[in-house]
N, C-alpha and C positions, 0 to 999 in steps of 0.2 A: 780710520775705523768708523767715524761718524757717518760718512757717506755710505760705506758698506752696510752699516746697521740700518740706515734708511732704506737702501735697496732691498735688504732682506725682509724688512717689514711689509713690503709691497707684494711679496710672493705668497700665494695661498698654500694651504696644506697640500702636500703632494707635489708642489711646484719645485722646479729645479733651478739652482743657482750654478752657473758655470763661470769660473774665474780663471783667467789665464794671465800670467805675468812672469817676470824674471825672478829667479830664485837667487836672492842676494848672497847667500852663503857659498853657493857654487861659483858664482861670478867672482866673489872676493878671493876664493882659492885660486882661480885661474889668473887673476891679477897678480897675486903673490908669486905665482909660478912663472911670471914673465909674459903674460898675454900682451900682444901689441896694442898700443893706444888706439890705432885705427879700428881694431876689432872691438875694443871696449866701446868706442864711440858709436860704431855701427849698431851694436846690441842695445845701447841706451837710447839712441836717437833716430836710427834709420830702419831698424829691422822690421818694423811693422808697417812701413809706408807712410805717406804724407798724412793720411786721415788721422793717425794717432799721434802726430807730432805734439810734444809737450803734454801728453795725456797718459803717461805711463807711470807705473810705480814698481818698485821692487819690494818683495816680501820674503820672510822666512816661511817656508811652507808649513812647518809644524805650528808656528805661532798663529798664522791666519786660519789654519784648519781648526785649531783649538778654539779660536774666537768664534768662528762660524758654528761649530758644534755646540758651543755653550749658549747659543741663541736659538736652539730648537731645530737644528739641522743635523742630518746624518750624512757622512761621506759615502758617496757611491763609487767614485773612482778618482785615481790620481795618475796622471800621465806626465812623463818627463821627456823633453826633447831639448838637447843641448843644455842651455841654461834656463830654459823656460819650463813652467809647469802649468797644467790645466787641472783644476780641482773642480769636480762636479759633486754637488751636495743636494739633498732633497729635504724640504721642510717637513718635519714630523710633528712639530708642536706649535 
């Protein structure tokens, strides 16, 4: 959250923050439902290609959205694809 807070401080009024990552609750449900270990590893380590190796995080969408909104941002859109979400927010304060 410290890094995210730092990034958010660099965006001017009216600027947009676009955050995309794995939704940990959805992934956990699939793991509990018997998702194959190969699929889990692909999502966690390979799904975004070499450039993002070891630079990923999983979040709970509701928690990260509340954190961003509590720091002067307003949610513009939320998109879900498989176990990933993209949250777009605009700085309002």
